Backbone as CSV, one residue per row, in Angstrom:
resi,resn,N_x,N_y,N_z,CA_x,CA_y,CA_z,C_x,C_y,C_z
1,MET,49.841,-5.319,92.890,48.977,-5.763,93.986,48.671,-7.255,93.813
2,ALA,48.794,-8.011,94.885,48.581,-9.453,94.813,47.116,-9.778,94.558
3,ARG,46.879,-10.812,93.791,45.519,-11.274,93.559,44.997,-11.924,94.829
4,ILE,43.689,-11.863,95.018,43.074,-12.589,96.121,42.055,-13.566,95.549
5,ALA,41.688,-14.543,96.354,40.687,-15.532,95.948,39.544,-15.527,96.950
6,ILE,38.341,-15.722,96.447,37.154,-15.841,97.290,36.476,-17.167,96.976
7,GLY,35.818,-17.752,97.973,35.220,-19.073,97.792,33.723,-19.087,97.999
8,SER,32.995,-19.602,97.035,31.539,-19.729,97.124,31.151,-21.193,97.242
9,ILE,30.238,-21.484,98.163,29.636,-22.812,98.275,28.223,-22.712,97.729
10,VAL,27.884,-23.577,96.778,26.595,-23.484,96.096,25.912,-24.847,96.069
11,PRO,24.584,-24.872,95.865,23.876,-26.150,95.702,24.339,-26.861,94.432
12,SER,24.347,-28.178,94.458,24.814,-28.931,93.294,23.945,-28.719,92.062
13,SER,22.686,-28.323,92.240,21.793,-28.089,91.100,21.771,-26.627,90.665
14,ASN,22.692,-25.817,91.177,22.716,-24.393,90.830,23.515,-24.152,89.555
15,ARG,22.936,-23.344,88.650,23.618,-22.992,87.409,23.798,-21.490,87.251
16,VAL,23.397,-20.718,88.248,23.355,-19.264,88.103,24.458,-18.542,88.870
17,VAL,24.829,-19.035,90.038,25.819,-18.314,90.853,27.116,-18.095,90.082
18,GLU,27.593,-19.118,89.384,28.865,-18.974,88.677,28.783,-17.946,87.559
19,ARG,27.667,-17.933,86.819,27.579,-16.950,85.729,27.429,-15.540,86.281
20,THR,26.677,-15.397,87.379,26.533,-14.082,88.004,27.871,-13.602,88.546
21,THR,28.585,-14.493,89.202,29.901,-14.148,89.741,30.848,-13.712,88.634
22,ALA,30.852,-14.438,87.521,31.727,-14.085,86.400,31.376,-12.710,85.844
23,SER,30.086,-12.411,85.742,29.660,-11.110,85.219,30.128,-9.971,86.112
24,ILE,30.038,-10.185,87.419,30.402,-9.126,88.363,31.916,-8.980,88.486
25,LEU,32.628,-10.087,88.542,34.071,-10.013,88.754,34.828,-9.515,87.532
26,ARG,34.166,-9.378,86.393,34.804,-8.711,85.247,35.246,-7.302,85.629
27,HIS,34.536,-6.714,86.592,34.838,-5.350,87.028,35.884,-5.318,88.142
28,LEU,36.291,-6.478,88.626,37.299,-6.583,89.689,38.363,-7.587,89.246
29,PRO,39.227,-7.192,88.322,40.147,-8.156,87.709,41.186,-8.749,88.658
30,GLY,41.312,-8.230,89.876,42.279,-8.780,90.812,41.722,-9.844,91.730
31,VAL,40.468,-10.276,91.472,39.808,-11.234,92.359,39.526,-12.537,91.610
32,ASP,39.996,-13.643,92.152,39.714,-14.968,91.597,38.525,-15.596,92.321
33,SER,37.692,-16.298,91.586,36.533,-16.987,92.161,36.771,-18.489,92.197
34,CYS,36.570,-19.079,93.375,36.649,-20.531,93.539,35.283,-21.033,93.999
35,ILE,34.842,-22.153,93.450,33.494,-22.664,93.711,33.560,-24.095,94.239
36,ALA,32.742,-24.378,95.245,32.557,-25.750,95.730,31.059,-26.015,95.829
37,ARG,30.675,-27.278,95.732,29.254,-27.637,95.739,28.924,-28.576,96.894
38,ILE,27.684,-28.423,97.385,27.156,-29.368,98.372,25.964,-30.083,97.727
39,PRO,25.621,-31.283,98.186,24.514,-32.021,97.567,23.179,-31.300,97.738
40,TYR,22.552,-30.982,96.628,21.199,-30.412,96.636,20.623,-30.652,95.249
41,ALA,19.888,-31.735,95.101,19.346,-32.143,93.806,18.230,-31.199,93.365
42,PRO,17.835,-31.262,92.098,16.745,-30.399,91.639,15.484,-30.493,92.483
43,ASP,15.191,-31.685,93.034,13.982,-31.845,93.846,14.194,-31.464,95.311
44,GLY,15.375,-30.958,95.638,15.657,-30.539,97.004,16.259,-31.613,97.879
45,SER,16.374,-32.824,97.376,16.984,-33.883,98.175,18.495,-33.669,98.248
46,GLY,19.100,-34.284,99.251,20.536,-34.139,99.450,20.874,-33.390,100.716
47,GLN,19.894,-32.638,101.235,20.043,-31.941,102.508,18.873,-32.337,103.403
48,PRO,19.085,-32.463,104.700,17.994,-32.856,105.595,16.944,-31.766,105.715
49,ALA,15.714,-32.149,105.956,14.643,-31.177,106.161,14.912,-30.394,107.438
50,GLY,14.806,-29.094,107.338,14.934,-28.254,108.517,16.335,-28.082,109.049
51,ALA,17.340,-28.457,108.262,18.715,-28.360,108.757,19.686,-28.385,107.579
52,TYR,20.946,-28.117,107.886,22.028,-28.281,106.927,22.780,-29.580,107.228
53,ASP,23.259,-30.242,106.181,24.147,-31.386,106.362,25.540,-30.833,106.644
54,ALA,25.884,-30.740,107.916,27.114,-30.065,108.324,28.351,-30.656,107.658
55,ALA,28.382,-31.973,107.495,29.574,-32.614,106.941,29.859,-32.148,105.519
56,SER,28.815,-31.985,104.704,29.035,-31.576,103.314,29.541,-30.136,103.236
57,TYR,29.038,-29.275,104.106,29.503,-27.885,104.120,30.929,-27.794,104.646
58,ALA,31.229,-28.590,105.664,32.583,-28.584,106.209,33.593,-29.034,105.160
59,GLU,33.247,-30.070,104.399,34.153,-30.561,103.365,34.322,-29.535,102.253
60,ALA,33.232,-28.904,101.828,33.320,-27.879,100.788,34.200,-26.725,101.245
61,ALA,34.007,-26.281,102.482,34.809,-25.179,103.006,36.278,-25.578,103.140
62,ARG,36.524,-26.810,103.573,37.905,-27.289,103.717,38.631,-27.280,102.378
63,LEU,37.944,-27.740,101.338,38.567,-27.784,100.015,38.793,-26.383,99.457
64,LEU,37.886,-25.464,99.716,38.113,-24.079,99.301,39.327,-23.505,100.020
65,GLY,39.511,-23.914,101.268,40.687,-23.468,102.003,41.986,-23.866,101.326
66,HIS,41.980,-24.980,100.597,43.177,-25.407,99.867,43.588,-24.381,98.813
67,ALA,42.623,-23.593,98.322,42.916,-22.585,97.298,43.356,-21.256,97.906
68,GLY,43.475,-21.215,99.231,43.925,-19.991,99.882,42.930,-18.854,99.807
69,VAL,41.637,-19.193,99.869,40.626,-18.141,99.759,40.674,-17.218,100.974
70,THR,40.335,-15.956,100.739,40.336,-14.939,101.791,39.055,-14.988,102.607
71,ALA,37.975,-15.453,102.000,36.681,-15.577,102.672,35.845,-16.598,101.923
72,VAL,34.851,-17.176,102.614,33.927,-18.114,101.984,32.492,-17.688,102.271
73,ALA,31.596,-18.081,101.375,30.173,-17.789,101.571,29.334,-18.958,101.093
74,TRP,28.278,-19.245,101.836,27.221,-20.141,101.365,26.289,-19.272,100.541
75,ASN,26.370,-19.404,99.197,25.535,-18.593,98.320,24.277,-19.382,97.972
76,GLY,23.437,-19.506,98.969,22.147,-20.167,98.872,21.203,-19.494,99.853
77,THR,19.913,-19.696,99.668,18.928,-18.902,100.414,18.172,-19.662,101.496
78,ARG,18.506,-20.918,101.748,17.725,-21.715,102.705,17.681,-21.110,104.098
79,GLY,18.675,-20.319,104.436,18.776,-19.801,105.794,17.572,-19.022,106.264
80,ALA,16.887,-18.342,105.346,15.708,-17.579,105.763,14.599,-18.512,106.226
81,ALA,14.419,-19.627,105.525,13.375,-20.580,105.903,13.777,-21.399,107.131
82,LEU,15.061,-21.707,107.249,15.532,-22.492,108.389,15.626,-21.654,109.656
83,GLY,15.781,-20.349,109.482,16.026,-19.448,110.606,17.466,-18.972,110.565
84,LEU,17.678,-17.673,110.725,19.019,-17.126,110.569,20.003,-17.666,111.602
85,ALA,19.503,-18.172,112.716,20.400,-18.783,113.703,21.132,-19.979,113.101
86,LYS,20.456,-20.711,112.215,21.099,-21.854,111.555,22.252,-21.371,110.668
87,ASP,22.056,-20.227,110.018,23.127,-19.688,109.180,24.291,-19.180,110.027
88,ARG,23.984,-18.614,111.178,25.076,-18.152,112.050,25.938,-19.333,112.503
89,ALA,25.291,-20.435,112.821,26.044,-21.633,113.196,26.837,-22.172,112.006
90,LEU,26.244,-22.089,110.811,26.928,-22.547,109.606,28.174,-21.708,109.342
91,VAL,28.084,-20.414,109.583,29.226,-19.520,109.402,30.394,-19.955,110.288
92,VAL,30.103,-20.294,111.519,31.154,-20.752,112.436,31.814,-22.019,111.897
93,LEU,30.999,-22.946,111.403,31.517,-24.194,110.843,32.399,-23.934,109.624
94,MET,31.897,-23.136,108.674,32.645,-22.884,107.440,33.942,-22.146,107.719
95,ALA,33.881,-21.151,108.584,35.084,-20.381,108.905,36.137,-21.266,109.564
96,GLY,35.690,-22.142,110.433,36.625,-23.007,111.135,37.330,-23.987,110.224
97,THR,36.612,-24.511,109.239,37.217,-25.514,108.356,37.961,-24.891,107.178
98,ALA,37.528,-23.707,106.728,38.229,-23.039,105.626,39.421,-22.236,106.128
99,GLY,39.390,-21.846,107.401,40.472,-21.052,107.959,40.418,-19.593,107.568
100,CYS,39.192,-19.079,107.355,39.020,-17.679,106.967,37.607,-17.243,107.338
101,PRO,37.296,-15.944,107.274,35.944,-15.484,107.591,34.905,-16.063,106.633
102,ALA,33.658,-16.126,107.098,32.572,-16.704,106.299,31.291,-15.901,106.473
103,THR,30.390,-16.059,105.508,29.076,-15.425,105.574,28.098,-16.272,104.770
104,THR,26.836,-15.838,104.715,25.823,-16.501,103.894,24.971,-15.454,103.196
105,THR,24.282,-15.871,102.165,23.405,-14.954,101.436,22.326,-14.385,102.337
106,ALA,21.700,-15.234,103.142,20.606,-14.764,103.993,21.091,-13.772,105.039
107,LEU,22.231,-14.051,105.660,22.746,-13.143,106.681,23.128,-11.797,106.086
108,PHE,23.769,-11.809,104.915,24.160,-10.531,104.320,22.944,-9.778,103.799
109,THR,21.931,-10.506,103.333,20.701,-9.834,102.905,20.087,-9.064,104.064
110,ALA,20.009,-9.694,105.228,19.471,-9.005,106.406,20.309,-7.784,106.752
111,GLU,21.610,-7.904,106.609,22.503,-6.772,106.891,22.254,-5.624,105.918
112,VAL,22.118,-5.947,104.633,21.872,-4.912,103.627,20.523,-4.238,103.855
113,LEU,19.494,-5.033,104.135,18.176,-4.457,104.397,18.234,-3.497,105.581
114,GLU,18.981,-3.872,106.601,19.147,-3.009,107.777,19.816,-1.697,107.380
115,ARG,20.868,-1.785,106.613,21.595,-0.579,106.188,20.724,0.335,105.341
116,LEU,19.891,-0.267,104.508,19.027,0.508,103.617,17.782,1.031,104.324
117,GLY,17.549,0.580,105.542,16.328,0.969,106.245,15.086,0.368,105.621
118,ALA,15.247,-0.783,104.980,14.141,-1.443,104.269,13.468,-2.446,105.196
119,ARG,12.449,-2.012,105.911,11.766,-2.870,106.883,10.590,-3.628,106.281
120,ARG,10.043,-3.136,105.171,8.901,-3.777,104.517,9.397,-4.370,103.205
121,ILE,9.366,-5.685,103.097,9.931,-6.337,101.923,8.879,-7.168,101.196
122,ALA,9.153,-7.422,99.930,8.372,-8.374,99.138,9.337,-9.450,98.652
123,ILE,8.842,-10.671,98.547,9.696,-11.807,98.193,9.145,-12.525,96.964
124,LEU,10.010,-12.712,95.971,9.705,-13.519,94.791,10.507,-14.809,94.884
125,ALA,9.829,-15.947,94.904,10.479,-17.252,95.016,10.233,-18.065,93.744
126,PRO,11.070,-19.063,93.473,10.908,-19.827,92.234,9.741,-20.795,92.227
127,GLY,9.388,-21.355,93.385,8.341,-22.370,93.431,6.977,-21.787,93.710
128,ALA,6.235,-22.430,94.609,4.906,-21.947,94.983,5.025,-20.745,95.913
129,THR,3.945,-19.977,95.993,3.956,-18.806,96.869,4.214,-19.196,98.316
130,MET,3.761,-20.388,98.723,3.982,-20.799,100.112,5.466,-20.987,100.402
131,GLU,6.277,-21.209,99.371,7.731,-21.271,99.556,8.251,-19.909,99.992
132,ALA,7.778,-18.867,99.322,8.163,-17.512,99.714,7.676,-17.201,101.119
133,ASP,6.485,-17.682,101.454,5.934,-17.443,102.793,6.825,-18.050,103.871
134,ALA,7.401,-19.216,103.598,8.283,-19.864,104.573,9.525,-19.023,104.837
135,HIS,10.066,-18.430,103.794,11.231,-17.570,103.967,10.857,-16.283,104.696
136,ALA,9.638,-15.830,104.494,9.188,-14.607,105.166,9.242,-14.752,106.681
137,VAL,9.022,-15.959,107.173,9.047,-16.198,108.622,10.426,-15.883,109.191
138,GLY,11.466,-16.321,108.489,12.820,-16.055,108.950,13.145,-14.578,108.968
139,PHE,12.704,-13.868,107.938,12.958,-12.429,107.909,12.145,-11.699,108.971
140,ALA,10.947,-12.191,109.253,10.131,-11.578,110.304,10.837,-11.657,111.651
141,ALA,11.464,-12.790,111.913,12.183,-12.957,113.178,13.361,-11.998,113.285
142,ALA,13.859,-11.535,112.130,14.970,-10.587,112.112,14.490,-9.141,112.067
143,GLY,13.167,-8.947,112.096,12.625,-7.596,112.147,12.169,-7.018,110.830
144,PHE,12.023,-7.867,109.811,11.595,-7.392,108.496,10.224,-7.971,108.160
145,ALA,9.272,-7.112,107.891,7.906,-7.538,107.594,7.753,-7.781,106.100
146,THR,7.285,-8.963,105.734,7.023,-9.266,104.329,5.594,-8.866,104.000
147,VAL,5.449,-7.910,103.080,4.129,-7.362,102.773,3.504,-8.000,101.538
148,ALA,4.286,-8.778,100.790,3.742,-9.489,99.624,4.708,-10.593,99.220
149,THR,4.160,-11.691,98.711,4.978,-12.799,98.216,4.416,-13.284,96.883
150,ARG,5.295,-13.830,96.065,4.893,-14.442,94.803,5.774,-15.652,94.547
151,GLY,5.200,-16.662,93.899,5.956,-17.812,93.443,5.833,-17.938,91.937
152,LEU,6.908,-18.362,91.296,6.915,-18.491,89.839,6.430,-19.852,89.363
153,GLY,6.208,-20.780,90.295,5.692,-22.089,89.927,6.694,-23.015,89.275
154,CYS,7.989,-22.779,89.477,9.001,-23.680,88.914,8.860,-25.070,89.525
155,ARG,9.003,-26.099,88.723,8.785,-27.466,89.200,9.914,-27.948,90.102
156,ASP,11.118,-27.388,89.920,12.247,-27.789,90.759,13.334,-26.720,90.682
157,ASN,14.415,-26.950,91.417,15.473,-25.945,91.493,16.170,-25.734,90.161
158,LEU,16.329,-26.793,89.388,16.994,-26.655,88.097,16.167,-25.810,87.139
159,ALA,14.853,-25.952,87.201,13.984,-25.169,86.325,14.092,-23.679,86.612
160,ALA,14.424,-23.332,87.846,14.539,-21.917,88.200,15.594,-21.214,87.358
161,ALA,16.653,-21.931,87.014,17.745,-21.327,86.255,17.335,-20.946,84.841
162,ALA,16.228,-21.500,84.358,15.777,-21.241,82.989,14.700,-20.163,82.908
163,VAL,14.318,-19.584,84.041,13.290,-18.538,84.025,13.821,-17.316,83.280
164,ALA,13.016,-16.761,82.397,13.429,-15.580,81.642,13.477,-14.359,82.553
165,PRO,14.525,-13.541,82.449,14.586,-12.320,83.254,13.363,-11.432,83.072
166,SER,12.794,-11.427,81.874,11.605,-10.603,81.632,10.418,-11.088,82.452
167,THR,10.332,-12.405,82.666,9.261,-12.960,83.499,9.407,-12.489,84.933
168,MET,10.628,-12.575,85.459,10.870,-12.102,86.825,10.608,-10.610,86.946
169,ALA,11.048,-9.852,85.958,10.876,-8.400,86.007,9.402,-8.022,86.071
170,ALA,8.566,-8.734,85.332,7.133,-8.436,85.343,6.536,-8.668,86.724
171,VAL,6.963,-9.736,87.393,6.444,-10.026,88.733,6.969,-9.009,89.741
172,VAL,8.219,-8.622,89.612,8.783,-7.602,90.506,8.000,-6.300,90.373
173,ARG,7.686,-5.914,89.152,6.892,-4.692,88.950,5.527,-4.819,89.614
174,ALA,4.903,-5.977,89.467,3.582,-6.188,90.063,3.650,-6.108,91.583
175,LEU,4.694,-6.675,92.174,4.860,-6.610,93.625,5.047,-5.171,94.086
176,ALA,5.808,-4.404,93.329,6.047,-3.006,93.694,4.756,-2.206,93.672
177,ILE,3.927,-2.449,92.669,2.663,-1.718,92.547,1.677,-2.155,93.623
178,GLU,1.607,-3.460,93.850,0.623,-4.009,94.783,0.898,-3.628,96.231
179,ALA,2.165,-3.717,96.638,2.469,-3.638,98.074,3.325,-2.450,98.486
180,ALA,3.897,-1.730,97.526,4.779,-0.596,97.831,5.816,-0.948,98.900
181,PRO,6.576,-2.024,98.708,7.576,-2.413,99.708,8.780,-1.476,99.677
182,ASP,9.591,-1.566,100.720,10.844,-0.808,100.748,11.907,-1.470,99.886
183,ALA,11.792,-2.774,99.686,12.749,-3.527,98.872,12.093,-4.823,98.420
184,ILE,12.595,-5.365,97.314,12.080,-6.631,96.782,13.233,-7.614,96.657
185,LEU,13.019,-8.844,97.145,14.024,-9.893,97.078,13.678,-10.895,95.989
186,VAL,14.579,-11.117,95.058,14.481,-12.227,94.109,15.164,-13.390,94.814
187,TRP,14.348,-14.244,95.473,14.870,-15.091,96.538,15.157,-16.526,96.123
188,SER,16.176,-16.685,95.339,16.791,-17.974,95.018,18.061,-17.652,94.271
189,THR,19.170,-18.262,94.662,20.410,-18.002,93.935,20.451,-18.755,92.613
190,ASN,19.383,-19.480,92.286,19.296,-20.132,90.983,18.303,-19.428,90.064
191,LEU,17.791,-18.280,90.490,16.995,-17.428,89.607,17.929,-16.397,88.976
192,PRO,17.945,-16.281,87.656,18.875,-15.370,86.988,18.370,-13.926,86.981
193,GLY,18.372,-13.314,88.148,17.827,-11.964,88.269,18.837,-10.842,88.183
194,PHE,20.127,-11.169,88.112,21.147,-10.126,88.190,21.030,-9.086,87.080
195,ASP,20.849,-9.526,85.844,20.821,-8.574,84.732,19.667,-7.586,84.834
196,ALA,18.591,-7.983,85.509,17.429,-7.101,85.642,17.499,-6.219,86.882
197,MET,18.455,-6.480,87.774,18.473,-5.818,89.080,18.621,-4.300,88.973
198,ALA,19.689,-3.821,88.382,19.918,-2.381,88.298,18.846,-1.667,87.469
199,PRO,18.438,-2.214,86.297,17.365,-1.544,85.553,16.065,-1.439,86.341
200,LEU,15.704,-2.476,87.092,14.480,-2.422,87.891,14.607,-1.414,89.027
201,GLU,15.772,-1.330,89.639,15.971,-0.332,90.691,15.798,1.073,90.139
202,ALA,16.340,1.317,88.949,16.202,2.635,88.336,14.751,2.933,87.985
203,GLU,14.044,1.915,87.530,12.644,2.086,87.129,11.718,2.274,88.319
204,LEU,11.912,1.474,89.365,10.970,1.441,90.483,11.357,2.364,91.629
205,GLY,12.626,2.731,91.692,13.072,3.624,92.751,13.265,2.968,94.100
206,ILE,13.330,1.639,94.138,13.563,0.907,95.387,14.624,-0.164,95.143
207,PRO,15.284,-0.637,96.206,16.261,-1.709,96.027,15.600,-3.007,95.567
208,VAL,16.230,-3.661,94.609,15.833,-4.993,94.155,17.057,-5.881,94.345
209,LEU,16.948,-6.858,95.221,18.106,-7.667,95.593,18.065,-9.027,94.908
210,ASP,18.923,-9.199,93.915,19.119,-10.523,93.327,19.942,-11.352,94.299
211,SER,19.490,-12.553,94.612,20.121,-13.346,95.668,21.565,-13.725,95.357
212,ALA,21.824,-14.191,94.151,23.186,-14.611,93.817,24.152,-13.442,93.899
213,ALA,23.725,-12.288,93.399,24.573,-11.098,93.463,24.756,-10.625,94.897
214,THR,23.700,-10.742,95.696,23.796,-10.320,97.095,24.750,-11.222,97.869
215,GLY,24.680,-12.522,97.614,25.618,-13.433,98.256,27.057,-13.109,97.904
216,LEU,27.294,-12.765,96.637,28.644,-12.393,96.223,29.063,-11.078,96.869
217,ALA,28.138,-10.126,96.967,28.456,-8.852,97.616,28.894,-9.079,99.058
218,GLY,28.202,-9.988,99.744,28.583,-10.315,101.110,29.950,-10.963,101.186
219,LEU,30.240,-11.815,100.229,31.535,-12.485,100.180,32.657,-11.478,99.945
220,LEU,32.434,-10.550,99.023,33.436,-9.517,98.753,33.660,-8.643,99.979
221,ALA,32.568,-8.295,100.657,32.699,-7.486,101.870,33.490,-8.233,102.934
222,MET,33.212,-9.521,103.089,33.915,-10.324,104.086,35.400,-10.435,103.750
223,ALA,35.719,-10.411,102.451,37.110,-10.499,102.007,37.819,-9.157,102.038
224,GLY,37.091,-8.091,102.356,37.695,-6.765,102.422,37.905,-6.118,101.075
225,VAL,37.139,-6.550,100.070,37.261,-5.994,98.724,36.346,-4.780,98.594
226,ALA,36.888,-3.659,98.172,36.090,-2.450,97.967,35.145,-2.665,96.794
227,THR,33.855,-2.410,97.018,32.861,-2.662,95.969,32.372,-1.385,95.290
228,ALA,33.015,-0.249,95.559,32.596,1.006,94.928,32.555,0.912,93.400
229,PRO,33.505,0.220,92.756,33.438,0.117,91.292,32.194,-0.620,90.793
230,LEU,31.516,-1.338,91.695,30.344,-2.121,91.305,29.031,-1.379,91.542
231,ALA,29.087,-0.166,92.067,27.867,0.566,92.423,26.858,0.670,91.278
232,PRO,27.290,0.850,90.021,26.297,0.911,88.937,25.526,-0.394,88.730
233,LEU,26.014,-1.500,89.297,25.367,-2.796,89.101,24.200,-3.028,90.054
234,GLY,24.104,-2.236,91.122,23.002,-2.420,92.066,23.298,-1.797,93.410
235,ARG,22.228,-1.498,94.151,22.390,-0.826,95.440,23.071,-1.697,96.484
236,ILE,23.048,-3.006,96.301,23.729,-3.874,97.270,25.214,-3.577,97.342
237,PHE,25.784,-3.034,96.270,27.213,-2.742,96.251,27.530,-1.342,96.755
238,ALA,26.497,-0.543,96.984,26.714,0.837,97.420,26.044,1.139,98.744
239,ALA,25.456,0.113,99.380,24.763,0.342,100.651,25.744,0.891,101.672
240,PRO,25.365,1.958,102.402,26.287,2.583,103.356,26.670,1.630,104.483
C-alpha cells in the first residue's frame, strides 16, 4: 500500500503539535507528516488582530502542496475567537493553494462535538480566563454553550508548551466537578494535553479534547485515513 502524506500548518511559536503528531502517527506507519509554519510569535504578534494573514497561510499551504500531501489542516485554535466563518474562508484558501482538501482544528472540534451530542462544554485556555471566554463566543455561535472556563495564566504562547500535564489534568477535573459539562476542551494546540486525554476520559466519563490531537484527527479524516486503530487514544478518534 502506498504511503500518504498529510500537511499541518502551525504557529511559529508552537512546540507541541509536532510531538503530538509523532506520538499518534506511531500507530499509523503508512502516514507521513509534513509541517509548515506561519508567523505567530510567543506574544501573539505576526498575525493581524481579528483576522488571519492570508498570504502567510497561502504560502504555507502552497509549500505543503510540493510534498504531495493528501490534505492540509491549520492546527491552531484562533478560529473559535475569530468566528468559525473565518476558518471556513481559510479552508477555501488553503485547499486552493495546496491543491487538496483542508480543515482546521476549530471546525473539526465543532464537528466532533456535534457527533458526540456535547452541547455543554467547558474550556481550558493557556492564558487568562477571559481568553477562554473569547473562544466561548465562537462556539456559542455554532450552538455550543460554554458552562465554565479556566485560564492557566501562561505569560505567552511559548510558555504554554511547558505546562505540566498534571497541572492541566487538575484543572480539567475541577471543571468537570464544577460544571458537569458534556465535554471539556484543552484549548490551545501548544498545551501538551494529549498524554492526559484518554486517562481523563476514562476517569471522568466524558470526552476531553486535546486541541493538537483533535486537529490531527480532523486532518486524518480529511485525508481519508481510517482512525479506528487510534480509538484507545481518545474519543475524538472513535466519534461516530
